[in-house]
N, C-alpha and C positions, 0 to 999 in steps of 0.2 A: 436370537436372544442370548446365545452363548457369549458373543462379543460384548453385549451390554452387561452381562453378569460379571465378566472379567474386568471390565472398566470400573464398575462399581466396587469390586473387591479391592482393586488397586487404589481407588480413591479413598476407601475406608482406611487402608493401611497408611496412606499419605497423611490423612488428617489425624489419625490416631497417633502416629509417631511424632507428629508435629506439635502436639498439645503442650509439652513441657516448655515453659517460658525460658528456660536456661539453655535451649538448644544451641548447638555450636554452629560455626560458619559452615562446617562440613555438612551438617544436617540441613541448613538453609539451602545450600547448593543442591543437595540430593532431592529435597522436596520440590524445588523449582524444576529440576530435571524431570521428576515424575509428572508434574502438572503439564510441563511442556510436551511430554510424550503423549499425555492424554488428549491434549488439544489437537495433536496430530491425528490421533485415533478418531476423535470426534469429526475432524475434517473428512477423513476417509469414509466414515459412516454417512456423512452428508453427500459425499460424492456418489455413493451407490443408492442414494435416496432413502436411507433408513433414518428418516427424520425423527421419529418418535424416540428411538434409542439415543440418537445424538442429543436431542433436547433433554432427555432424562439425565444423562451424564453431565451435561452442561448446567442444568438446574441444580443438581446436587453439588457441583463445584461452587456455583454462585452462592448457594445457601450456606455453605460450610467454610468458605475461604476466610471468613472473619476469624475463625478459630486458630488460623495459623498466621494471622497478621504479624505477630511479633517475630515469628520464625522467618517470614518472608521479607521483613523490614519494609513493609509498605508504608509510604507516607499517606496522610489522609487523602490528598488529591488523587494519588494512585489507586487507593482503595475504591474511591468513588468511580474512577475511570473503569476499573475492572468490573465493578458491580453493574455499571450502566452498559458496558459493552457486552457482558455476558447476558444480561437481561434482554437486551435488544436482539441478540442472536437467538435466544430461546423463543422470543416472540415471533421472529421471522420463520423459524422452523415450524411453528405451530399454525402459521397462516397459510391455508391452502391456496390462496390467491397469488402468493409470491412464486416467482419462477425459480427453477433449480439454480440458475446463475446467481440470482439475488441472494438466495439462501447460502450458497457457497461463498459469496462475497462476505456475508456476515460472519461465517465461520472462519474465513481468512482473517478478518479483523481480529477475532479472538486469538487465532494462531500467531499472528504477527505481534500482537500486544504482549502475550505471555512470553514469547521469545525475547522481545525487547527488554522485559523486566528481568529475565534471567541472564541474558547475554550482554557482555560488555564489548566483545570483539566480533566484528562482522555479523551483526544481527540479520535475520532473514529479510527484513524490509529492504536492506541494501540490494538484495538480489531481484527486487522488482523494478530496477531502473529502466530496463527496456520496455517493460509494461507501462511505466509512467511516461516515458518519452514518446511512445508510439502515437498518442493523440496529438502531440505537438507537430509531429511529422505529417500526420494526416491533415491537420488544419492548414499547414503550410501548402500542402498539395491542393487543398480546396481553394485557397486564395489564388494560387498561381493558375488554376484551371477555371476560376470563377464558378466553382461548384459549391453553392451555399448549403445544399443538403449534406454533402460529405463533411463540410466544415462544422455544421451544427451537431451532426452525429458524433464527430470527434470531440467537440466541446463537452457534450453530454458524457462521453466516455471518460474524459479527464475528471469531471466532477465525481463520477461514480468510483473511479479507481483511487482518487485522492481520499475520498471518504473511507475507503477500505484501509488505506495505509496510515491515515492520520492518527489513530489512537497510539500506534507504535511510535510515531514521530513525536507525540506529546511526551513520551517517556525519555527519548534520547536527545531531543533538540533543545537548545536554549529558546526561551520565550520569544526573543526578537527574531530568531531564524524561522520559527514556526509561523510567526505573524507575517513575515515576508511571503512565505508560501501561501498562506491563507489569502493575503491580499492579491497575489497573482491569480489564484484560481477564481476569486470573486471578480476580479477585473475581466477575465476572459468571459465569465458568465454574463456579466451585466453590460458588456460593450461589444457584443458579437457583431452587430451590424456595422459599427464603426471599424472594427478590426478587418472586416471583409473589404471595406471600401477606402480606408484611410491609411496612408503610409506611416504616419506617426504612431497610430495605434498598432500597426503591424510591428513596429520597432519594440513596442511594449511587450508584444507577444514573444518576440525574439529574446528579450530580456528575461521574461518568465521562463522560457525554455532553457536559457543558459543557467539560471539559478537552480532549476531542477537538475540539470546535467551536473552542475558543480556538486550538488548534494549526493546524488546517487553514483556519480562517476568522478570522484575527486581526482583532480589532475596534479601530478607532482611537478609537471613542467609544461610550460606553454607551447612547447614544440610538438606536443602530441596532436594527432589528427583530430578533427571534429568528431563528435559522437555520431553524427549522421554517416560519416564515412566509416566509422568503426562498425556501426550496425550493418552497413553494406558488406563489409569485409568478413563478418562472422556469418558464414552461410547457414541458412536454415533456422536462424533464431526467430525471425519474424517472416511474414509472408513476402512473396516475391514482389508484390506491389509496393510494400513499404521499402524493400531494398532498392527498388527502382527510384522511389522518391529520394532515398538517401543519396543515390548516385547523382540525381539531378541537383540536389542541394550542394554536393561536393563540387560538381562542375560549375554551379552558379557562383560559389565562393571564389573559384579560380578566375571567373570572368565578371568581377564586380562592376566593371565598366558598363556592362549591359543593363545594370540596374539603375544607373545614373543617367538622367536626361542629358542629351547632348547640349553642351553650353557654348558651342561655337556660334 
């Protein structure tokens, strides 16, 4: 309970200091920084399964964030997004039927969202690139090995992880860019059987993977190696199985002729 009391004390200071409508830009930065640190603390509480404490701090923040709306310069749609994301996370923490993983995902949504609202340079969601590309790699492996179970599990993982990062993307991306990603994820979900069996649909999957790669790993130059080879080259970042898939993808790119039916 000591950690819970400390978090509430800091929150009271944040909201108390933020009340004056004439607060400076320095104050705005300070308050966002404090809230960002608190969401990190809440995530840590969730990690050690202290859900009641985490939910209490989160609920207090959600109830009182309206008082610092002017200081934080929240637009109406951002305010609604914050309130919904916080409320959804509190609900998940209070649901005994939800798994630890699902609860942490909801706390991660909050963490990434607040960071995106605070940070203009290198937001945290940018660091989830490998996490977001992993399902695409596994789906490709499922297709190449005719493993429908692995494919569907990876598709489900993509939906779950995209849901986690999407609130932060709503802050930082243009509407058309977010819509493109939404359409990709929806396409994967609704066309699973076709993707498994049809080359044209598989090309759509590759396009989706490329767009996600472009967002999370922006390339300065086209001569850079493919992300799949990059994943392979960074030892220990993901499992050895995925590294092997990355190697196979890289070798496959070198031997494109093997993918094309013989026209002789």
